[in-house]
C-alpha positions in Angstrom: -55.7 136.5 110.9 -57.3 135.3 107.6 -55.7 136.4 104.4 -56.4 135.6 100.7 -53.0 134.4 99.4 -52.2 134.3 95.7 -50.6 130.9 95.1 -49.8 131.3 91.3 -51.6 130.1 88.1 -54.7 132.1 89.0 -55.3 130.4 92.3 -56.1 132.2 95.5 -56.5 130.4 98.9 -57.6 131.8 102.3 -54.9 131.0 104.8 -54.4 131.7 108.5 -51.3 133.9 109.0 -49.8 135.9 111.8 -51.0 139.4 112.2 -48.1 141.6 110.8 -45.7 143.1 113.4 -45.2 146.8 113.1 -42.0 148.8 113.8 -41.3 152.4 114.9 -43.2 154.8 112.6 -45.5 152.2 111.3 -49.2 151.5 111.9 -51.4 148.4 111.8 -54.9 148.7 110.1 -57.8 146.4 110.6 -59.2 146.1 107.0 -63.0 146.7 106.7 -63.3 147.1 103.0 -61.0 146.6 100.0 -62.1 147.0 96.5 -61.0 144.6 93.7 -59.0 146.7 91.1 -58.3 145.8 87.5 -54.6 145.8 88.2 -55.1 143.1 90.8 -57.0 141.1 88.3 -54.3 141.3 85.7 -51.6 140.2 88.1 -53.7 137.2 89.1 -55.0 136.2 85.7 -51.6 136.6 83.9 -49.4 135.5 86.8 -47.4 138.8 86.5 -45.6 138.5 89.9 -44.2 135.5 91.6 -46.3 134.1 94.4 -47.0 134.1 97.3 -48.6 137.5 97.4 -51.5 139.2 99.2 -53.0 141.7 96.8 -55.6 144.4 97.4 -54.8 148.2 97.6 -58.1 150.0 97.7 -58.2 149.7 101.5 -60.3 151.3 104.1 -60.2 150.3 107.8 -59.5 151.2 111.4 -56.1 151.9 113.0 -55.6 148.9 115.3 -52.1 149.8 116.6 -49.4 152.4 116.2 -45.7 152.2 116.4 -43.3 154.3 118.4 -43.1 157.9 117.2 -46.5 157.9 115.4 -48.3 160.9 116.7 -50.9 161.8 113.9 -52.9 158.6 114.3 -54.2 156.6 117.2 -56.0 153.3 117.6 -59.7 153.7 116.6 -59.1 156.2 113.8 -60.9 155.4 110.5 -58.6 155.8 107.6 -57.9 154.9 103.9 -54.4 154.1 102.8 -52.5 154.7 99.6 -49.9 151.9 98.9 -47.6 154.1 96.9 -46.1 157.4 97.9 -43.2 159.2 96.0 -39.9 160.5 97.5 -40.6 164.1 96.5 -37.0 164.7 95.7 -35.9 162.8 92.6 -35.9 163.9 88.9 -39.4 162.5 88.3 -40.9 164.0 91.4 -39.5 167.4 90.3 -41.5 166.9 87.1 -44.5 165.7 89.1 -44.3 162.3 87.3 -44.7 160.6 90.6 -45.6 157.1 89.2 -42.1 157.0 87.7 -40.4 157.8 91.0 -38.3 154.7 92.2 -39.7 155.1 95.8 -43.2 155.3 94.5 -42.8 152.0 92.7 -42.1 150.4 96.1 -45.2 149.1 97.8 -45.4 150.2 101.3 -48.4 148.3 102.7 -48.4 144.5 103.3 -50.1 141.7 105.1 -47.2 139.4 104.7 -44.8 138.1 102.0 -43.4 140.5 99.3 -45.4 143.8 99.8 -48.3 143.8 97.3 -51.0 146.0 99.0 -52.3 143.4 101.4 -55.9 144.6 101.5 -57.3 141.1 100.9 -56.6 140.3 104.6 -57.9 141.2 108.0 -54.9 143.4 108.9 -52.2 145.3 107.0 -48.9 146.8 108.1 -48.4 150.4 106.8 -44.7 151.3 106.5 -43.2 154.5 107.8 -43.0 156.6 104.5 -46.6 155.7 103.8 -47.7 156.7 107.2 -46.1 160.1 106.7 -48.1 161.1 103.7 -50.3 158.2 102.5 -53.3 158.1 104.8 -56.5 160.1 105.0 -58.9 160.1 108.0 -62.5 159.0 107.1 -65.0 161.4 108.6 -67.9 160.2 110.7 -70.9 159.2 108.6 -68.8 158.0 105.7 -68.9 154.3 105.1 -65.8 152.1 104.6 -67.4 151.0 101.3 -67.4 154.5 100.0 -64.1 155.4 101.4 -62.3 152.6 99.6 -62.9 154.5 96.3 -60.5 157.4 97.3 -57.5 155.8 95.6 -59.3 155.0 92.3 -60.9 158.4 92.3 -57.5 159.9 92.6 -56.2 158.0 89.6 -59.2 159.3 87.5 -59.0 162.8 88.7 -55.3 162.9 87.7 -56.2 161.8 84.1 -59.1 164.4 83.9 -56.8 167.2 85.0 -54.2 166.2 82.4 -56.5 166.7 79.5 -58.3 169.6 81.2 -61.9 169.6 79.9 -63.6 172.9 79.7 -67.3 173.8 79.8 -68.9 172.9 76.5 -66.1 170.6 75.4 -67.4 167.3 73.8 -65.7 164.5 75.6 -66.2 160.8 75.2 -65.5 158.2 77.9 -64.9 154.9 76.1 -65.7 152.1 78.6 -68.2 152.3 81.5 -66.9 149.9 84.0 -66.3 151.2 87.5 -63.3 153.4 86.4 -65.1 154.7 83.3 -68.2 155.6 85.4 -66.0 157.5 87.8 -64.4 159.3 84.8 -68.0 160.1 83.7 -68.9 161.5 87.1 -65.8 163.8 87.2 -66.0 164.9 83.6 -69.7 165.9 84.0 -68.7 168.2 86.9 -66.5 170.2 84.6 -69.4 171.3 82.4 -68.2 169.3 79.4 -70.7 167.5 77.2 -70.1 163.8 78.0 -70.6 160.9 75.6 -70.3 157.5 77.2 -69.8 154.1 75.4 -70.1 150.6 76.6 -71.3 147.3 75.3 -73.6 146.6 78.3 -76.9 148.4 78.4 -77.0 148.5 82.2 -73.7 150.4 82.3 -74.8 152.8 79.6 -77.9 153.6 81.7 -75.7 154.2 84.8 -73.5 156.5 82.7 -76.6 158.5 81.8 -77.5 158.7 85.5 -74.1 159.9 86.4 -74.0 162.8 83.9 -73.5 161.5 80.4 -75.7 163.4 77.9 -75.4 160.7 75.2 -74.7 156.9 75.5 -73.8 154.4 72.9 -72.9 150.9 72.3 -69.4 151.3 70.8 -70.4 149.0 67.9 -73.1 151.5 66.9 -71.9 153.7 64.0 -74.1 156.5 65.4 -71.5 157.1 68.1 -69.1 158.8 65.7 -71.8 160.5 63.8 -73.2 162.0 67.1 -69.7 163.1 68.2 -69.5 165.1 64.9 -73.1 166.4 65.1 -72.4 167.8 68.6 -69.4 169.8 67.3 -70.6 171.3 64.0 -69.0 168.3 62.2 -65.5 168.7 63.7 -65.5 165.7 66.1 -64.6 165.2 69.8 -62.5 167.7 71.7 -61.4 165.1 74.1 -61.5 161.4 74.8 -60.7 159.1 77.6 -60.0 155.4 76.8 -61.1 153.7 80.0 -61.3 150.2 78.6 -58.9 147.8 76.8 -60.3 146.3 73.6 -59.1 145.8 70.1 -59.6 149.0 68.0 -60.8 151.2 70.9 -58.0 153.8 70.7 -58.3 153.9 66.9 -62.1 154.6 67.4 -61.2 157.5 69.7 -58.9 158.9 67.1 -61.5 158.6 64.3 -64.2 160.3 66.4 -62.0 163.2 67.4 -61.2 166.5 65.7 -57.8 167.9 64.8 -56.1 169.1 67.9 -58.0 166.8 70.2 -56.5 165.4 73.3 -56.9 161.5 73.8 -56.1 160.0 77.2 -55.0 156.3 77.4 -55.8 155.0 80.8 -56.5 151.3 80.4 -53.6 150.4 78.1 -51.3 148.9 80.7 -50.2 145.8 78.9 -46.8 145.6 77.1 -48.5 143.2 74.6 -51.2 145.7 73.5 -50.5 147.3 70.2 -52.1 150.4 68.8 -52.1 151.3 65.1 -53.1 154.8 64.0 -52.1 156.9 61.0 -49.1 159.0 61.5 -50.9 161.8 59.6 -53.9 161.6 62.2 -51.4 162.5 64.9 -48.9 164.7 63.0 -50.9 166.6 60.5 -54.1 166.4 62.7 -52.1 167.8 65.6 -53.8 165.4 68.0 -52.2 164.7 71.3 -52.1 161.0 72.6 -51.2 161.0 76.4 -51.1 158.5 79.2 -51.9 158.7 82.9 -51.1 156.0 85.4 -51.7 155.5 89.1 -52.4 158.2 91.7 -50.9 161.6 92.4 -50.0 162.6 96.0 -50.9 166.3 95.0 -54.5 165.2 94.5 -54.8 163.1 97.6 -56.8 165.6 99.6 -59.0 166.6 96.7 -59.9 163.1 95.8 -60.7 162.3 99.4 -63.0 165.4 99.6 -64.9 164.3 96.5 -65.6 160.9 98.0 -66.2 162.0 101.6 -68.5 164.9 100.7 -70.7 162.7 98.6 -70.0 164.8 95.5 -69.3 161.6 93.7 -71.9 158.9 94.5 -69.3 156.1 94.3 -70.9 153.7 96.7 -73.7 153.3 94.1 -71.1 151.5 91.9 -70.9 148.5 94.2 -72.8 145.6 93.0 -71.4 142.8 95.2 -69.8 142.5 98.6 -67.9 139.2 99.5 -66.3 137.9 102.6 -62.7 136.6 102.4 -63.7 132.9 102.1 -65.6 133.8 98.9 -62.9 136.0 97.3 -62.3 133.6 94.4 -66.1 134.0 93.5 -65.5 137.8 93.6 -62.4 137.6 91.5 -64.2 135.4 88.9 -67.1 137.8 88.8 -64.7 140.8 88.3 -62.9 138.9 85.5 -66.1 138.0 83.7 -68.5 140.9 84.3 -72.1 140.8 83.2 -75.1 143.2 83.4 -75.6 142.5 87.1 -71.9 143.1 88.2 -69.9 146.2 88.5 -67.6 147.2 91.4 -66.8 144.2 93.7 -65.5 144.7 97.2 -64.1 142.4 99.8 -65.2 142.6 103.5 -62.5 140.8 105.4 -64.3 141.1 108.8 -67.5 139.8 107.3 -68.5 136.2 108.3 -69.1 134.0 105.3 -72.6 133.1 106.6 -73.7 136.7 106.3 -75.4 138.1 103.2 -72.6 139.3 100.9 -74.4 140.7 98.0 -75.8 144.2 97.3 -77.6 145.3 94.2 -76.8 148.6 92.6 -79.4 151.1 93.9 
């Protein structure tokens, strides 16, 4: 099979590797679509994990083979796979902090080498504890391109439920990349009044199409003025920080009212520093909280949101690339412009085929 192997120093090369062998309780998936996630980009750009690795975890495909004792799935089933599943029994699982579970931190999907998701390849091996809880069948009529969004939708749904928007609440989604736009879609469904910010005009227009009532360039001082005007001068009830940029968290705090809840979603770097007034948090009784990765409790709900079409996630795809052009896809994702948004890899696509699709 072909696989895009990370070789270190930001370099990815497409190699020919053996198709992974599966053991009892495991399955083999033929990968049809795998989305490029920002966490993949960080690992590649900053060389966070030692090579060689095969990244990619927003994976949708077809069951190609099943191991002994696998009864819930059979060859030909169309599925998405989560690469992390918690043990369900430890201290953190009891607190429903699944992303902190030691078993959750283990990657259970691989195309070879140290498990790293493996979706940037033609086949992946799914280990037994993932097979038990980490797959969802894709209904007929749902494309693989749409289905690959189930995992990122899960992560966003988890964050939205944490801050619990209510009808009429004023909520700002700061950053309208693919994740920010998913947040906008979900928040709009709660009946909250959504303000979206992004430096790119095309993304602001998409945010409006997906439910934002107001959109702003974050450099526009009218953003904070509008947030207060919408709330009789108080400020935002809620904010989701869906991008990582200098001053973005501080802006969310400034635009929010006392008692507001502010979710940090994109602040995953240990090098990133946030400086806010202690009084804004203590005397202002604001809540800063974080949400990271997916929740097994929301797996079915996130799948239903995608499979039903309630969230038009496939409209977020701007480019589709075959494996031989993955470096081009990575570069585009690392340096987005007005024409690029969600980029997916199609491992079964021949490089001679048309690999681009405009946002519709």
